Each structure stands twice: as C-alpha cells, then as structure tokens.
N, C-alpha and C positions, 0 to 999 in steps of 0.2 A: 592345853588347849584354853585361849584365852576367848572369851564369849561376850560380846557386849550386847545389851538390852536394847535394840535400837529398831525404829521404824523402818523399812526400806521401802523404796519406791512411791507407791500413794498411799503409804499408811498401812501395808499389809507386814505382816512381821515375816520376814524370810528366813532364811538358812542362818544358823550361828556365823558371827562374824569370827573372822580367824581360823576359819579352816583350813585356807591355802598357805603356802610359803609365803605368798607375795602379800597377803593379808596379815601374817603374823608379823613381817617385816615392818610393814606401815603401822602397826599397833605398837611395835616397840618403838618406832621413830616418834610417834606421837606420846608416848610415854617419856622420851628423851627429852622432847620440845617442850613439855609441861615441867619436867624437872629443872631445865635450864632456865626457863622463865621464872620460877620462884627463886632460883640462887642469882640470876644476872639482870631480870627485868625482861621487858619486850624486846624482840630481836631490832626493831626500828631504833630505839634508843641504846641499845649495846653496839650495834655495827655502826650507828652514826658516830658515836664517841671514839671507837676505833678508826673508822676511815678518818675522822677529822685529825687522829693523832697521827696517822701515816701521812697524810697529808701535810699536816705543818711538818714532818721530820724530814720529808721527802721532795715538797714541792710538788705533790699530784694532785690529781682533783677527784678522786674516789668517793663515789655516793654509797650509802647504805647498802643499798641494792648490789652495787658491785663487789661491795667486802660480803655478800652472802654467796655471790658466784665465786668470789676467790676462795672461799671456805669449802665450796664443793670442788673446785679444782684442785685445793689442798688435799682433800680426801682421796679423790682420783688417783693424784700423783702417788700417794701413799700405797693406795692399792696397786700401782704400776711397780711397785718397788720391791725388794727381796722379800719382805714379811707382811704378808697379807693377813688381815684379821677378820674376824666375823661380822664384826660391828661396823665396818665400813659402809656398806649399802644402806644400813639405818641411818649413818651420821650424814650420807648424801642426801636420802630420804626428807631428813630432818631439815637441813640446811636448804633443799628445795622448799620446803613448805616455809621456812623463814623468808626466804626470797620472795613466795607468792605474797606474804603478809607485809614486807617491806616495801613493796611495789604497789599494794593495796592502798597503804598510809600514805603514799608519796602524793 
C-alpha cells in the first residue's frame, strides 16, 4: 500500500491516501507523470513539439491540448482492442492530468 503524508481538507490529517483501488490508480498515474516529466520535459513543451510536427506533416492545426486528448483516445482505443493491459487506466489518468496542465498553461 502506498501512503502519502498529506494534510487533507482543512489541515486535519485524514486516512492514509492509497487505500482504495481508485487512489492506487491515481498514485500510479502521478508516479508515471513525474517519471515522464523527468525524461521528456513538461507536457506542454513535449505535446507542442509533437503537434507541430504532425501539423507540418499533414497540414493539420492540432494544439498541445489536442495532442493530450489524442493520447487519451489512443489509450482508450488500445483498451478496446484484443489485448487489454492493466496500465491503460493509469495512462488515461496520466494523460488527463497532462491535458489539465496544458490547458492551464495556454
């Protein structure tokens, strides 16, 4: 079990974070987002570069936020395919978090 030392609500220490499957998934997504940031840089920068390359190749007008949505859709498409993996929901949560960051930076 992953336990985060955090203050919850109005500063009262709550139950250990990570007790539920949903919390475990989000903690795993957080770890993945942090790992990718250290490897590839902030999602706004990385997705902007990727969207610009795709736009140059295909004459499209994707934004960094569009690319984050495309990555979520790609993970969902894989999940709908013949071989599901346990990390798909983690990846979807991670890319959704990246989308929120990219939109905040816009």
